N, C-alpha and C positions, 0 to 999 in steps of 0.2 A: 825827482830823479836823484839817485845817489851820485855824489860828486865824482866818484871814480868810475862811474858806469860808462861802458861803451857797448852799444848794441851790436856794432860790427864785430867787436872782439868776441862777444858772447855767441853770436851766430857762428863764428868760426869754431868755437868750442863744440857747439851742438852738432855741427856738420862733421867735425873730425871724429868725435866719439861714436856717432852713429855709423859713419863709414868704416871705422875700424871694426865694428861688429859685423857690418855687412860684408866687408872684404873677407873676414874670417869664415863667414857662412856661405860664401858663393860656391855654387856647384856648376862648374863650367859644362859638365855633361848635360845638365838639364836647363841651362840658361836661367836659373832661378836660385834664390837662397834655399839652403837646406838647414832645417832646425830640428831640435828634439821637440816634438809636439807636446805642449803642456796638456795636462788633464783638463778636459772640458766636459761637464756632464750633459750638456745640451748641444743641439744642432749637429755636431760632427760625430761620426762613429770612430774617428781616429782619436784614441785616448793616450797615445804615446808613440815613441819610436820616431825615426827620421821621416820628415815630410817636407814638402816644398810649398810654403805659404804664398798665396797670390798677392795679398795686399802688401805685405812686407817687401816682396820682390819688386812691386811697382814703385813703392816708396824709395827703395834702393836705387832704382833707375833714375828717379828724379834727382836724388842726391849725387849720383855719379855725374850727371850733367851739370850740377852746381859746382862740383869740384873741378871738372874739366881737365883731369890729368891724362897722361898717356894711356890710351886704351880704354878710358872711361866711357867715351861716347859709344864705341862699338859694343861694349858690354851692356850699356843702358839700352841701346837699340834692340839687342837680342832679347833682353828681359821684357821690353814692351811688346815685342812681337809674340813672345811666348805667352805672356799673360793675355794678350788679345785673343790668342787662339783658344784659350781655356774658357772664354765667355760663352754662355748659351745664347746663340743668335737665332734660334728657331722661334719665329713669332708664335707658333702654335703651342710651344712648350709652356707648362706652368712656371718654369724657372727662367723664362725668357729675360735676357738682359743682365743676369747676375752670374756670379762665379761661386765655386766652392771655396772653402777656406784654404784647401790644399789642392795641388795638381793631381794628387792621388785619389781625390774624391770629388767628382763633378757635383754641381749643385743638386741635380736630380736625385743623387744618392744620399744626400744629407737627411737628418732626422730631427727636426724639419729643416729645409733650406733656410738660409738667412737672407731675406730680401734686402736687408740694409746694405749688403755688399755692393749693390748698384750705386748707393749714395757714397759709401766710403771710397770705393775705387774710382767712381766718377770724379770725385774731388781730386784725387791724385793725377788722373789723366788730364784734367783741366789745368792743374798747376804746371804739368809738363808742357802743355800747349801754350800757356800764358808766358812762361819764362824761357822756353827753348824751342817753341814750335817753328820759328823761322829758320832754325838750323837743323831740323830733322830731315833725313832723306825722304823722298816722296813716298816710298813704300811704307815706312814707319809712320809718317804723318797720316797717310791714308788709313792705316789700320787703327791708329789712335782715334781718329775722328769717327770711324765706324763703331768702335767700342763706346765712345761717348754717346753716339746716337742711340745705340741699343740700350745703354744704361739709363739714359734720360727717358726713353720710351717705357722702360720697365717702371721707372718712378711715376710716370704719368698714369700708367695702367693701374698701379697699386693705389695711388692717391691716398697715402696714409693719413689717418685722422690728425688734426693739428694739435691734439693733446699729447701726441708722442713727440715731445718738444725737440729733442736733438735731431731726430730723423726728419721731422717736418722742416727744420731749418736747413739741414744738409741738402735735402731734395730741392729746396727752393733755390739755393745757390747753383746746384747742378743744372737745373732746367733753365735758369736765367743765363748762366754762362754758356751752356750748350746751345741755347737759342742764338746767342751772338756768334759763337764759333761756327755753327752750321748754317748761319743766315736763315734760320727757321723762325719766321714771325709767329706762327701758332704756338711753338714751344716756348718762345720768349713771353708771349702773352699769358700762357699757362703759369709760368714762373712769377710774373707780376701779380696775377690773381692769387696765386698761392701765398705770396708775401702779404697781400692784403688780408687773406683768410687767417694766416698765422697771427697777425696783429689783432684781428677781430676776436680770435679765440682767447688770446691773452687778455683782451679788454673785458671778457666775460667776468673775470675775477680780479683783474689788475695784476695777476701773478702768473706763475708757471705751473702747469699740471705736473710736470716732471721736476718737482721743486728741489732746490738746494742740493743738486747732485754735483759734487766736485768735478768728476771726470767729464760729465756731459755739459756742465757749465763751460768747461774748456772747449768742448766740441762746438757749442753754440757760439762762443766768443770767436773761435777760429772762423766759423762759417760767416758770421756777420762782418768780420774783418776782411774776408775774401770778397764778400759782396761790395764792401767799400772800395777795395783795391781794383776789382776787375769788372764790375757791372756798370755799364754806361747808360744810366737812365735816371733822370732827376727825381721823378716821383718815387722810384724804388729807393734811392739814396735818402730821401727825407724819412721814409718809414724806417729804413735801416738804422739811421742815426737815433731815432726815438727808441727803437727796440734795443739798441746797444746801451743806451742810458738806463733803460729799465732792467736790463740784465745785470748791470753793475749795482743798481739800487737793491736788487734782490740779493746779490752776493753780500753787500755790506750789512744788510739787516741782521745777519747771523755771524758776521766776521767778528772775532774776539781778539783785539790787538794784544792783550797781555800774553796769550798763548800762541798768537799767530796761527790760529786754527779756525775753521768753520765749525760752528756749533750745530747741534741737531735742531729739528729733525731733518732727515734726508730721504728723498724718494729712492735714490740709487747711489750706492757708494761702494768703492772697491778697497779702500784702505782707511783705517781709523786716523792715521796721521796724514794730513794734507801735504805736508812738506811745502816746497816752493816749486811747483811745476814750471817748465820753461815759459809757457804762455803767460803765467802770472808774473814771473820774474821780468819778462820783457815788457809787459804792459805797464808795470809800475816802475820801470827804470832801475831795477836792482835794489829798490828800497827794502825789500824783504830778504835780500841775499840772492845769489844765483848759483846754486850748487851745480857741480858738473855731473850730468847724468851718466849712468853706467848701463847702457842697454845690454840686455841678455836675450838669448833665443831669437836673434835676428830682428829685434824690435827696432823700428826705424822712425817711430812717431816723433821723438824729440828732435831728430834731425830735420823733419819736415817743418817744425816750428821755426827753424832758421829762415824759412822762406815766407814767413807771414809777419806783417808789420803790426803787431799788437799795440794797442794804445788804451789809455784810460782817460775818461773825461777829467777835466781840471778839478771838478768839485769832489772827486773821490779821495784825494790825498789826505785831507784832515781826518776823515772817518777811517781811513786805512791805518793810520799811525796812532790815534788816540781814542780811547774808549769814551771819554767824557764821564758822565755820572753813571752809576749802576741803573739798569733799566730793564723792563720787560717788553718784548716785541711779540705781537700777535699778528697773524697773517692768514687770510683765506687763500687756500690753494685750489680747491675744486668746489664748485657750487652744485646744487641739486638736492634731491631728497635726503641725502646723507652728506652734508658738506664736510670737506676735509680742511682742518684748520691747524696751524702750528703755533706753538708758544715757545719762546726762547728767553731765558734769563741770562743777563750778562753783568758781571761785577768785576772788580779788579783782580780777583783770584780765581773765580769759577765761572763756568757757563754751562747751562743745562737746557736742552730743548726736547720737546715732545710733539707728536702729532696725535690728534684726538682719537683716531681709529685707523689701524693699518694692519696689513698682513705681515708675516714674519719671514719673508723670503730673504735669502742671503744678502742681497744688496740693500735691503731696507735698514734704516736707522730710526726706528720709531721713538726711542728714548735714548738720548746720546748727549755726551758733554765732555768737557775737559777741565783741568785745573792746572794752575802754575805750581810746579813742584819746587821744593826748597832750592834746587840747583838752577832754577829758572827755565827748565825745559817743561814741556807739556805732558801731563798725564791724561789718559783717555778713559772715559766711562762708556761702556757698550752693553746694552741690554738686548738679549736675543734668546730665541727658543731653539734648543739643541736636541737633536734626536741621535741616538746610538742604535744603528740597525744590526749590531752584532759584529760589524766589520770596521766601522769608523764613526766618529762624530761628524755631524754636519748640521747646518742651520735648516730647520724644518719649516717649510713654506706654508704648511697647513694651519699655522697658528693665527690668532687674532689678538692684537694688543690694543686695549682702549685706555685712554688716560684723561686726566684733567690736571692742569698745572696752575699754580699761583706762585710767582717768584721762583725761588730755587726748589720748590716742593711739588711733588707729583704723587697723585694717587693713581694706581694702575690696576687693571683687571685683564688677565690672560685667559684665552679660551682656544677652541679649535673649530675649524670649518670643514665641511664636506658637502659637495665635492671641492677639492682643493689640491694644490700641488704638493709633491714630496720635496724634491730639491729645487724645483722651479715653480713659480707661482701659477703657471698654466700649462706647461708642456709635458708634465708627467703626473697626471691627475690620479688621486685616490678617490674613487667614487663610492656611492652607497653600495654596501655589500662586499666591497673589496677587502680582502684580508692583507695586511702588510706586516712586514717583519720589524720588530722593535725590541731593543733591550732596555732602553731608558728614554724618558722624556723629561727635560729639565729646563726651567726658566733660568737663564744664566745672566749674572751681572759681572762683567769683567772690568776690574779696576787696573788698567795697564799702567805701570809706573808706581803703583802703591808699594809701601814697605812690605817685605815678604812676611809670610807666616810659616812656621816650622812644619806644621802637619795639618791634615784635614781634621776639622772639629765640628761636631753638631752644634746647631744654633737653635735656641728656643725663642721663637717670636721675632727675633731680629738681631741685628748686629750694627755696631758703630765702628767705623774704621778711621783711624787717625792717619791722614795722608800727609802730615807735616805742616803744610800751609792751609790745608782744607780738611773737611770732615764729611764722610759718607755715612748717612744714617739710613739703613734699610730695614723695613718692618714688614712682616707678613700679617695679614688680617684674617686669613681663612682660605678655604678651598676644599675641593673634593675631586678625586679621580677614581672612577670605578669603585666607589665605596670607601676609599682610603683618604686620609688627610695628608696632604703634601708635607714633606719635611724639608728643613733647611740646613745647609752645612757651609762651612768656610773651607776653601780648598786652595792650596798653594799652586801657583803657576810660575813658570820660569821668569816671566817679565812683570809679575805683580801678584794680584790676589783675585780669586774667583768666589762669588757667592752663588750657590746653586739651590734653587727650589725644586725638589725632586717630586714630580707627579707620578712617575712610573719607573720602577727599577726592578730588574730580574737578573738572576745569576746567568741565565742563558736566554737567548732571544725567544720571543713569543710571537705568535701570529695574532694580530689585533684586528678586530672588527669594530668600527665606531659604534655600531648599533648596540653592542654589548656593554658599552662603557658607562652609560648613565651620565651623572654629573661629571663635568670635565673643565674645571677652572681653578685658578689661583688668584689671590688678590693681596694687595699690600700698598706700601708707600715707599718713596725714595726721596732723599734730600741730599743735595751736594752744595755745601756752604763753606765759607771761610772758617778757619778753625776757631775764631773768636766769636762766631755767631751764637745767638741765644739758643738754648735747647728747649724743647717742648716740656711744659709742666702739666699739660692736660692729659686726658686719656688717649690711649693709642687708637689706631684705626680699627674699625670693625667691618665685617662683611655680613650682609643680611641677604638671605635667600628667600624668594617668594615667587610663586608661579613659575614662569619660564626664564626668570632672570636672577642675577646676583648683583648686589650693589655694595660699593665701598663707600664708607662715610668717615671723614677725618677732618679735624680742625688743625690747621698747620701751626707751627710755632709763632707765626705772625698773626694768628687769630682768624684766618680765612677758612670758611667752611667749604669743603670740597665733597662732592659726590660724583661717582662715575658708575654707570649701570651697563650691563651687557648680558649676553646669553650665558646660562649656567651649564648648558649641555652642547654637544656637537650639533651644529646646524649649518645651513648654507651661508655663504658670505652675505647674501641679501638679507637673510633673517637676522644675522648678527648686526648688520648695519641698522636694521629697523628697531632692534632692541636697544641699541646704544643710545645713551643720553648722559648728560653731565650738567652739573650746576656749580657755580662759584658764588658763595654767599647767597644761595637761594635762587639765583637766576642763571639762565644759560650764559656760558662764557662769551665774551665779545668775539666777533669774527670779522675784523675789519679788512678792507682791501689794502694792498701794498700801495696803490696809487689810484686816484680817481681820474687822472689825466688819461685821455684816450690816445692810443697809438694810431688806430685806423682813422682815416678822414671821415 
């Protein structure tokens, strides 16, 4: 703990800043917050304009009760009753027990509905009950309990797979706590069984299927903390403590103390810069700093963190503050016919992580890292696949990125899948025979924080970027898209530099059918190393095409032989997974478990 740290003082800051935003957004006519709806390409049809969010409004009610000022309780009660009235309570309904994102859009009108809202709002309702239930008027308490009952029933009905880590954890807390609140033994027994099933699912690999996801690591940390605080059951608490330790072990495996960032790879991520979210700041007692959050658009989540007693195990501290020696970490995330394995390199200046095979949805970070800039701040390296549909650039979810890594060196192969998503990995599918609008397709390497370049320049074969303290070496090995060889260019960006491998580019948008493309892949290598690291003196990477696959072959500057193989043309994700293989010095790369200790009894 930082010597000047005060949890109580920081909680007051979190509460004050969130409530300032909530007070600003309060719509007394609707008894809800009103915000400018952010653009969201999935779930909701509301893409902008004023709207009344259900979750934020319920969180605001909780925070009003925490503040306890004049008129706060009455406003909170009104918001709770309004949100309760917006829940779908018809048992026959497909959206039973959930809410829409906004009052203006019932769950049944969403595309598709988000069943996670039973979990997210269920947690807020249970926090209100745990912290303020004994002071709620009977009508408000009754409606709150009814909403909890229906939300918990929706969670049980859905019975989400335990590989959906954050939702599996949230629903476990909701059903356990709801079982206690409602004195429902069957519901509580379901929650206990679900906790055991979640632990057993993690025991399958020793790690998390929804791996290394900064935001959802925080969600799971919050959920496990709430179980510790509010669930009265010894067996559940024993499992919870072991799971809490495993979550921290998973976090620390890719934590890079020199940059104070999580390295790649990541299953789901919303920002390249982790920062210091309140949950992490509180858990580590201010050792990483405690920035004052500035909520916008009625966001209340940081205020809710003031209501949660986050902690870290004692053994976390040394690994949080000191890297120790440079090292490579490998970890099995998902087992099966096509195992998913991550590799992360960490040294005093750079860190780089990759996953062996992953799609290119916006939230993925299949090849991702950081470096310490000359001023001590962190630079970020983000590899993604970008589509321009003639209106805007966005991350194209239909891509496939395969990698093999040794130390700070990665060989990569990019391709395309069909059927697969456009903006989302499964909600807006492009199927066989579908024509879709595209102006360009580019594999993009963003070096955020790199010294600027003056203008866009073509690159022949590769480029070396001097990052001051570090060096980025990017090489192309070959590729083909619709009979053309991809080209590479260096492009300025306001916050750094971009490398683009251009697979398709047209002056005006074209209608593309995957069946007409033929070969569709690009291949190369990437290294992120300290500036004084040795350069390669051997031959560059090569791409070899044979049959239905392409293969990258490369010997790294450290002398390790890498190969990675994948599909050369558009194919289903299952076919790409079957074609994928990799070797490190002639053998399959190791795929070790994070831990051999079992969580479940």
